[in-house]
DODREN-116884 format. One record per residue (C-alpha): x, y, z; residue in three letters. Coordinates in nm, 2 decimals. Last residue first. Layout:
N
<<X; Y; Z>; ala>
...
This chain:
321
<<7.46; 9.26; 8.91>; unk>
<<7.81; 9.20; 9.04>; unk>
<<7.77; 9.46; 9.31>; unk>
<<7.44; 9.32; 9.42>; unk>
<<7.59; 8.97; 9.44>; unk>
<<7.87; 9.09; 9.66>; unk>
<<7.64; 9.28; 9.90>; unk>
<<7.39; 8.99; 9.92>; unk>
<<7.64; 8.72; 10.01>; unk>
<<7.46; 8.40; 10.13>; unk>
<<7.11; 8.47; 10.00>; unk>
<<7.24; 8.64; 9.68>; unk>
<<7.45; 8.33; 9.61>; unk>
<<7.14; 8.12; 9.61>; unk>
<<6.96; 8.36; 9.38>; unk>
<<7.26; 8.35; 9.15>; unk>
<<7.25; 7.97; 9.14>; unk>
<<6.88; 7.96; 9.09>; unk>
<<6.90; 8.20; 8.80>; unk>
<<7.18; 7.99; 8.64>; unk>
<<6.97; 7.67; 8.67>; unk>
<<6.67; 7.84; 8.51>; unk>
<<6.87; 8.00; 8.23>; unk>
<<7.04; 7.67; 8.14>; unk>
<<6.86; 7.58; 7.82>; unk>
<<6.75; 7.93; 7.71>; unk>
<<7.04; 8.04; 7.50>; unk>
<<7.08; 7.68; 7.37>; unk>
<<6.73; 7.72; 7.22>; unk>
<<6.82; 8.00; 6.98>; unk>
<<6.46; 8.05; 6.87>; unk>
<<6.36; 8.11; 6.51>; unk>
<<6.17; 8.42; 6.59>; unk>
<<5.81; 8.49; 6.47>; unk>
<<5.83; 8.83; 6.31>; unk>
<<6.15; 8.70; 6.13>; unk>
<<6.13; 8.97; 5.86>; unk>
<<6.14; 8.71; 5.58>; unk>
<<6.15; 8.87; 5.23>; unk>
<<6.32; 8.56; 5.11>; unk>
<<6.56; 8.75; 4.88>; unk>
<<6.62; 9.09; 5.04>; unk>
<<6.54; 9.03; 5.41>; unk>
<<6.64; 8.67; 5.44>; unk>
<<6.95; 8.72; 5.22>; unk>
<<7.06; 9.03; 5.43>; unk>
<<7.02; 8.82; 5.74>; unk>
<<7.23; 8.54; 5.59>; unk>
<<7.50; 8.79; 5.50>; unk>
<<7.47; 8.94; 5.85>; unk>
<<7.52; 8.60; 6.01>; unk>
<<7.83; 8.53; 5.80>; unk>
<<7.98; 8.87; 5.91>; unk>
<<7.91; 8.80; 6.27>; unk>
<<8.05; 8.45; 6.23>; unk>
<<8.37; 8.59; 6.08>; unk>
<<8.41; 8.87; 6.34>; unk>
<<8.36; 8.61; 6.62>; unk>
<<8.63; 8.39; 6.47>; unk>
<<8.87; 8.68; 6.43>; unk>
<<8.80; 8.80; 6.79>; unk>
<<8.84; 8.44; 6.93>; unk>
<<9.17; 8.39; 6.75>; unk>
<<9.30; 8.73; 6.88>; unk>
<<9.19; 8.64; 7.23>; unk>
<<9.34; 8.29; 7.21>; unk>
<<9.67; 8.43; 7.09>; unk>
<<9.67; 8.68; 7.38>; unk>
<<9.60; 8.41; 7.63>; unk>
<<9.88; 8.19; 7.49>; unk>
<<10.12; 8.49; 7.51>; unk>
<<10.02; 8.56; 7.88>; unk>
<<10.07; 8.19; 7.97>; unk>
<<10.40; 8.20; 7.79>; unk>
<<10.50; 8.50; 8.00>; unk>
<<10.41; 8.31; 8.32>; unk>
<<10.64; 8.01; 8.22>; unk>
<<10.91; 8.25; 8.11>; unk>
<<10.91; 8.42; 8.45>; unk>
<<10.94; 8.08; 8.62>; unk>
<<11.23; 7.98; 8.40>; unk>
<<11.41; 8.31; 8.43>; unk>
<<11.44; 8.31; 8.81>; unk>
<<11.51; 8.68; 8.83>; unk>
<<11.16; 8.75; 8.95>; unk>
<<11.18; 8.48; 9.22>; unk>
<<11.44; 8.67; 9.43>; unk>
<<11.78; 8.51; 9.45>; unk>
<<11.97; 8.52; 9.78>; unk>
<<12.35; 8.46; 9.80>; unk>
<<12.43; 8.77; 10.01>; unk>
<<12.69; 8.93; 9.79>; unk>
<<12.62; 8.81; 9.44>; unk>
<<12.24; 8.75; 9.48>; unk>
<<12.19; 9.09; 9.64>; unk>
<<12.40; 9.25; 9.37>; unk>
<<12.20; 9.08; 9.10>; unk>
<<11.88; 9.20; 9.27>; unk>
<<12.01; 9.56; 9.28>; unk>
<<12.12; 9.55; 8.91>; unk>
<<11.77; 9.42; 8.82>; unk>
<<11.59; 9.69; 9.01>; unk>
<<11.80; 9.97; 8.86>; unk>
<<11.76; 9.85; 8.50>; unk>
<<11.38; 9.80; 8.55>; unk>
<<11.34; 10.15; 8.68>; unk>
<<11.56; 10.32; 8.41>; unk>
<<11.39; 10.11; 8.14>; unk>
<<11.05; 10.23; 8.25>; unk>
<<11.17; 10.59; 8.29>; unk>
<<11.31; 10.59; 7.94>; unk>
<<10.99; 10.44; 7.80>; unk>
<<10.78; 10.71; 7.96>; unk>
<<10.50; 10.71; 8.22>; unk>
<<10.66; 10.50; 8.49>; unk>
<<10.44; 10.32; 8.73>; unk>
<<10.19; 10.47; 8.98>; unk>
<<10.09; 10.28; 9.28>; unk>
<<9.79; 10.12; 9.44>; unk>
<<9.82; 9.88; 9.73>; unk>
<<9.58; 9.58; 9.77>; unk>
<<9.60; 9.34; 10.06>; unk>
<<9.37; 9.07; 9.92>; unk>
<<9.66; 8.90; 9.74>; unk>
<<9.86; 8.86; 10.07>; unk>
<<10.18; 8.69; 9.97>; unk>
<<10.37; 8.50; 10.23>; unk>
<<10.73; 8.47; 10.33>; unk>
<<10.79; 8.19; 10.59>; unk>
<<11.05; 8.18; 10.86>; unk>
<<11.37; 7.98; 10.87>; unk>
<<11.60; 8.27; 10.98>; unk>
<<11.76; 8.28; 10.64>; unk>
<<11.41; 8.31; 10.48>; unk>
<<11.34; 8.62; 10.69>; unk>
<<11.68; 8.78; 10.61>; unk>
<<11.64; 8.72; 10.24>; unk>
<<11.29; 8.87; 10.24>; unk>
<<11.42; 9.17; 10.42>; unk>
<<11.69; 9.20; 10.15>; unk>
<<11.43; 9.18; 9.88>; unk>
<<11.23; 9.46; 10.04>; unk>
<<11.54; 9.68; 10.07>; unk>
<<11.66; 9.65; 9.71>; unk>
<<11.94; 9.91; 9.73>; unk>
<<12.17; 9.73; 9.98>; unk>
<<12.51; 9.90; 10.04>; unk>
<<12.38; 10.07; 10.36>; unk>
<<12.33; 9.74; 10.53>; unk>
<<11.97; 9.71; 10.66>; unk>
<<11.91; 9.77; 11.03>; unk>
<<11.81; 9.63; 11.37>; unk>
<<11.70; 9.28; 11.27>; unk>
<<11.42; 9.04; 11.38>; unk>
<<11.15; 9.31; 11.34>; unk>
<<10.89; 9.08; 11.21>; unk>
<<10.77; 9.18; 10.87>; unk>
<<10.51; 9.37; 10.67>; unk>
<<10.55; 9.49; 10.31>; unk>
<<10.42; 9.76; 10.08>; unk>
<<10.60; 9.86; 9.76>; unk>
<<10.76; 9.52; 9.73>; unk>
<<10.73; 9.14; 9.76>; unk>
<<10.83; 8.85; 9.54>; unk>
<<10.62; 8.56; 9.67>; unk>
<<10.66; 8.22; 9.50>; unk>
<<10.35; 8.07; 9.33>; unk>
<<10.09; 8.33; 9.39>; unk>
<<10.37; 8.58; 9.37>; unk>
<<10.44; 8.48; 9.01>; unk>
<<10.08; 8.54; 8.91>; unk>
<<10.09; 8.88; 9.08>; unk>
<<10.42; 8.96; 8.90>; unk>
<<10.26; 8.88; 8.57>; unk>
<<9.97; 9.12; 8.64>; unk>
<<10.23; 9.37; 8.76>; unk>
<<10.42; 9.35; 8.43>; unk>
<<10.11; 9.37; 8.22>; unk>
<<9.96; 9.67; 8.39>; unk>
<<10.29; 9.85; 8.40>; unk>
<<10.37; 9.78; 8.03>; unk>
<<10.01; 9.89; 7.94>; unk>
<<10.09; 10.23; 8.10>; unk>
<<10.41; 10.24; 7.89>; unk>
<<10.22; 10.17; 7.57>; unk>
<<9.93; 10.42; 7.61>; unk>
<<9.57; 10.34; 7.70>; unk>
<<9.67; 10.13; 8.00>; unk>
<<9.61; 10.43; 8.22>; unk>
<<9.85; 10.43; 8.52>; unk>
<<9.68; 10.34; 8.85>; unk>
<<9.89; 10.02; 8.89>; unk>
<<9.78; 9.74; 9.13>; unk>
<<10.03; 9.59; 9.37>; unk>
<<9.92; 9.30; 9.59>; unk>
<<10.07; 9.34; 9.93>; unk>
<<10.35; 9.16; 10.10>; unk>
<<10.40; 8.94; 10.41>; unk>
<<10.71; 8.86; 10.62>; unk>
<<10.81; 8.63; 10.90>; unk>
<<10.53; 8.38; 10.92>; unk>
<<10.61; 8.07; 11.14>; unk>
<<10.44; 8.23; 11.44>; unk>
<<10.10; 8.22; 11.26>; unk>
<<9.90; 8.51; 11.40>; unk>
<<10.14; 8.70; 11.18>; unk>
<<9.89; 8.66; 10.89>; unk>
<<9.67; 8.92; 11.06>; unk>
<<9.92; 9.18; 10.96>; unk>
<<9.89; 9.16; 10.58>; unk>
<<9.51; 9.14; 10.54>; unk>
<<9.45; 9.40; 10.82>; unk>
<<9.71; 9.65; 10.67>; unk>
<<9.54; 9.63; 10.33>; unk>
<<9.18; 9.68; 10.45>; unk>
<<9.12; 10.04; 10.34>; unk>
<<9.32; 10.00; 10.02>; unk>
<<9.67; 10.13; 10.04>; unk>
<<9.80; 10.43; 9.85>; unk>
<<10.16; 10.45; 9.71>; unk>
<<10.41; 10.73; 9.64>; unk>
<<10.53; 10.74; 10.01>; unk>
<<10.66; 10.39; 10.00>; unk>
<<10.52; 10.15; 10.26>; unk>
<<10.67; 9.95; 10.55>; unk>
<<10.46; 9.76; 10.80>; unk>
<<10.65; 9.65; 11.12>; unk>
<<10.56; 9.38; 11.36>; unk>
<<10.76; 9.36; 11.69>; unk>
<<10.64; 9.71; 11.78>; unk>
<<10.84; 10.01; 11.90>; unk>
<<10.96; 10.16; 11.57>; unk>
<<11.21; 10.44; 11.61>; unk>
<<11.53; 10.26; 11.52>; unk>
<<11.35; 10.07; 11.24>; unk>
<<11.22; 10.39; 11.10>; unk>
<<11.57; 10.55; 11.09>; unk>
<<11.69; 10.23; 10.92>; unk>
<<11.42; 10.26; 10.66>; unk>
<<11.53; 10.62; 10.58>; unk>
<<11.89; 10.51; 10.53>; unk>
<<11.78; 10.22; 10.30>; unk>
<<11.57; 10.47; 10.10>; unk>
<<11.87; 10.68; 10.01>; unk>
<<12.05; 10.96; 10.18>; unk>
<<11.83; 11.26; 10.09>; unk>
<<11.95; 11.54; 10.31>; unk>
<<11.78; 11.72; 10.60>; unk>
<<11.63; 11.39; 10.72>; unk>
<<11.30; 11.47; 10.90>; unk>
<<11.14; 11.21; 11.13>; unk>
<<10.76; 11.27; 11.18>; unk>
<<10.53; 11.08; 11.41>; unk>
<<10.16; 11.00; 11.35>; unk>
<<9.98; 10.80; 11.63>; unk>
<<9.84; 11.12; 11.78>; unk>
<<9.60; 11.17; 11.49>; unk>
<<9.47; 11.49; 11.35>; unk>
<<9.73; 11.73; 11.50>; unk>
<<10.01; 11.53; 11.34>; unk>
<<9.83; 11.56; 11.00>; unk>
<<9.93; 11.93; 10.98>; unk>
<<10.29; 11.84; 11.03>; unk>
<<10.27; 11.58; 10.76>; unk>
<<10.14; 11.85; 10.51>; unk>
<<10.42; 12.09; 10.62>; unk>
<<10.68; 11.81; 10.56>; unk>
<<10.57; 11.72; 10.21>; unk>
<<10.53; 12.08; 10.09>; unk>
<<10.82; 12.07; 9.85>; unk>
<<11.20; 12.05; 9.91>; unk>
<<11.21; 11.72; 10.09>; unk>
<<11.55; 11.58; 10.18>; unk>
<<11.41; 11.26; 10.33>; unk>
<<11.08; 11.26; 10.51>; unk>
<<11.06; 10.96; 10.74>; unk>
<<10.70; 10.91; 10.84>; unk>
<<10.62; 10.70; 11.15>; unk>
<<10.27; 10.58; 11.20>; unk>
<<10.21; 10.43; 11.54>; unk>
<<10.00; 10.17; 11.73>; unk>
<<9.83; 10.03; 11.42>; unk>
<<9.61; 9.74; 11.54>; unk>
<<9.54; 9.41; 11.35>; unk>
<<9.28; 9.14; 11.42>; unk>
<<8.99; 9.37; 11.32>; unk>
<<9.11; 9.68; 11.13>; unk>
<<8.95; 9.89; 10.86>; unk>
<<9.22; 10.15; 10.79>; unk>
<<9.12; 10.51; 10.84>; unk>
<<9.44; 10.65; 10.97>; unk>
<<9.64; 10.47; 10.70>; unk>
<<9.42; 10.60; 10.42>; unk>
<<9.44; 10.95; 10.56>; unk>
<<9.82; 10.92; 10.58>; unk>
<<9.83; 10.82; 10.21>; unk>
<<9.59; 11.10; 10.10>; unk>
<<9.81; 11.36; 10.27>; unk>
<<10.13; 11.21; 10.13>; unk>
<<10.02; 11.20; 9.77>; unk>
<<10.09; 11.53; 9.59>; unk>
<<10.33; 11.65; 9.86>; unk>
<<10.55; 11.34; 9.80>; unk>
<<10.89; 11.52; 9.77>; unk>
<<11.08; 11.23; 9.93>; unk>
<<10.89; 10.99; 10.15>; unk>
<<10.94; 10.67; 10.34>; unk>
<<10.64; 10.55; 10.54>; unk>
<<10.66; 10.33; 10.84>; unk>
<<10.38; 10.15; 11.02>; unk>
<<10.43; 10.00; 11.36>; unk>
<<10.22; 9.70; 11.44>; unk>
<<10.00; 9.55; 11.71>; unk>
<<9.84; 9.21; 11.66>; unk>
<<9.52; 9.21; 11.86>; unk>
<<9.44; 9.00; 12.17>; unk>
<<9.08; 9.02; 12.29>; unk>
<<8.94; 9.00; 11.94>; unk>
<<8.73; 9.29; 11.83>; unk>
<<8.36; 9.29; 11.88>; unk>
<<8.13; 9.36; 11.58>; unk>
């Protein structure tokens, strides 16, 4: 497959503090991105106050790909400070910014950056998917919250963890804690569009304890309130009416699921009673089945539909089967 003559070049920035467990996999994922309209010209990692093996791992990666550059901050001065170092070093007009504790899917950069072919687009954001197990309550919190955030972003983008933007500013004020929201505010103020890229998937790990969950949500909400107070910008996630609408949708879905489970359990029990009656009383073993005709009514049409889909998208159909 030929690449388009004019590709959209971007600088990728990674902010990291003690990310030895993830930074190698993250850089591998960025090096091996599947790109068509987009092109990564440089990958700049800002390692802030790292006391583990983050820096040595990055230094080993420098030899593998000449696009990787390393900036070391001796002391941890906050994410905003690290982002400003990236902005100073970035050479491209389109910047992709990612946290060091995340992992992009192989096509994430492509799905985000190709949107900048439209000159009205000033910022795009990825679809966050948690890797926490939903088997315990806090992991379930992360899955539920990000699912609700995804629904919110489909209506009004609220971007984070992995974003792309036009470099129409030189730095972020040091008093701003919510960097992604501030970039969003700047883009909107300049009359450009903020778009959500639901196909640009980035994986991240949420809190594992209730105290960490509360700490994270408390910090984020305080940062958003400060942004609203000082800069007059309100992110969609603190617009309570919109959040309540999505929450009600989740509640109605849960009620429907519980109702369906109870109804299915009742019908299963009723059918088993009838089956017991047939076997014990009527001594009917149903050797010749009493057909459930609705089960067969649409099988031909459904088979034709699937075969047609297989002709147009064989890989996707094979996966679904």
